[in-house]
N, C-alpha and C positions, 0 to 999 in steps of 0.2 A: 447424460452429461458425463464427460470424461474427466477424471481427476488425476492430476500429474503431481507427484511428489517433487519437491526441490531439495537442495542440499541442506536446507535449514529445517529441522523438525517442526512440524506444525504449519509451515508455509506451503501452500498448495497453489497450483494453477488449475482453474476449472475451465474446460472447453465446452461450450454449448453448441447445439446444432441449429442452423437456421433452416426453416421450411419456407421455400420461396415458390411463387407462382406469378402469373401475369399481373396480379394486384400489388405485389410487394413481398414482404417477408414477415415471419413470426419466429421468435425464439424465446425460450425460457431463460431468464437471467439468473434465477435463484430457485432452488427447490430444497426445502429442509429435508424431505424424504431422501432425495438422491444424494444429498451431502451429509446425511446423518452421522456417518463415521467421523466427520470433521467437526461439524457444528454441534453435535450432541444435543444437549437440552438447552443450549443458548437460544435466545430469541432476538430478533431484530427489533430494536427500540427507536432507532433514529435513521433517517435516510437523508444524505446530503448530496449536493450537486455543486461542481465547480466548473468555471470557465477560465482558461488561461490563454491569453491572446498570443504572446510572443514565442516564437521558436527559440529554444535554448533556455527558456525560463525554468527555474527549479522551484518546487514547493516542497517543504519538509526539511528535515526528517522528523516527523512528529510522533509522539506516543503519549499514552495516558498511564500514570502510575496507579497502583492499587489505592483505594478501592474502586477506582473508575477504569481500570485496565479493560481493554475492549478487543474483541476480534472485529476486523473490518474486512469487507469484501468489496473490492474496487473493480469497476468496469468502465471502459472508455466508450462513450456514446458517439463521439465525433472527434475526428483528428487521429492523433497517434502519440503515445507517450512511452517513455522508458520508465517502468514502474519498479520501485526498489523496496525491499524489506531488509532491515538490519536487526539482528538478534541482540537484545539488551538484557536477556534473562541471566541473572546471577547464577553461576554454576553450570550454565549450558555448555555443552561441548562445542557449540558454534557461536559462543559469545563474541560479539563485535564482527561477525562474518556477515556478508550481505549476499543477496541473490536478487536478480532482476529479470523482468520479462517485458517484452514489448506488448502493449495493449492497444488495440484498435477495433473499430466495429467490424472490420473485415476478417480478423482472426478469431473472433468470437470467444475471447479469453477474459477471465477475471483472475485477479490475484487475491488469495485468501491470506490475510495477515493476522496471526494470532496475538493474543495478549502477550505483552513482553517483547514485541518487535516494533521498531520504529518504521514509519512509512514515509516515502517521498517519491517524487517523480520529476522527470524532465520532459518538456514538450518538444516533440519532433515535428509536429505540423501545427500551424497557427490555428487559433480558436479551438483548441482541444477541450472537450468536456468530459468530466468524470462523474460517475454515480458511485456513492459510497453507502454501504449497508453497515450499520454499527450495532454491536450487542450491548453497548453501555451508553449512557447519556454523556454528553460533553461536560467536563468539569474544568474550569480555568484553574482551580486550585491544584488539580492533579495533572495538568498538562506539563509536558517536558519535550525536549527536542535535542537532536544532535546536529552538529554543523555538517553541511553537505560536503565539505572538502576536508574533513578531519583525516589527518594522515594515519591515525590508528585504525580507521575503517578502510580507507583506500578505495572508495568507489571510483570506478572508471566510467565517467559520464560520456555518452557518445558525442556530445557537442560541448563546445566551450560555453560555460554559463553566461547568459546575457541579461537576465532579469531576475532579481531576488527581492523579496520584501525586506524592509529595514530590519524586521524582527528575525527573519531567517538568516540574514547575513551577519547578525550580531551574536548569534549563539557562540559561546566559547568552544575551543577545542577541548577534547577530553583530557583530564589530567590523570596521574597515576592513582588517585583516590577513587576514581569511578569504578564501581564494582557491579553496576547494573541494578536491576530491580528484582525483588523477590515477589513471587506471585503467591 
């Protein structure tokens, strides 16, 4: 597995290798040993799957506050998405900066999003499916989100947004009081 650093400390791209023959293909999606420098002693406690039908749809930008802050590893199983991580760590040199990577089954990439970073994505191919590995259990009490079009973040989405949930479209823009989260 090849690990690629991004411009945000702790956010990584993991590339796996597919082994193919006449029967099909096999690839390792996660290996704690190969990713030990990133994952450390964390353990995967929850695995989620999402299906998003419409091209241009955006999900996110979601994160969990402490004590439920989580690292998540995101992989596209079908379709293609523009996957985004935004740093919301108080005091971070990359506070409110974002990085993105295209994820698809063909490019064999995952995005590793650490605690203190929000995550979201835009669908580039219809019926895109994502697999998420989480290091903390979901907690509605600790859930938080950023607005996808917040000017303080300035994400350049590849397509015009076409489909958002009522919840994701109702998140307020950040105000001057937002200082991020302390881990």
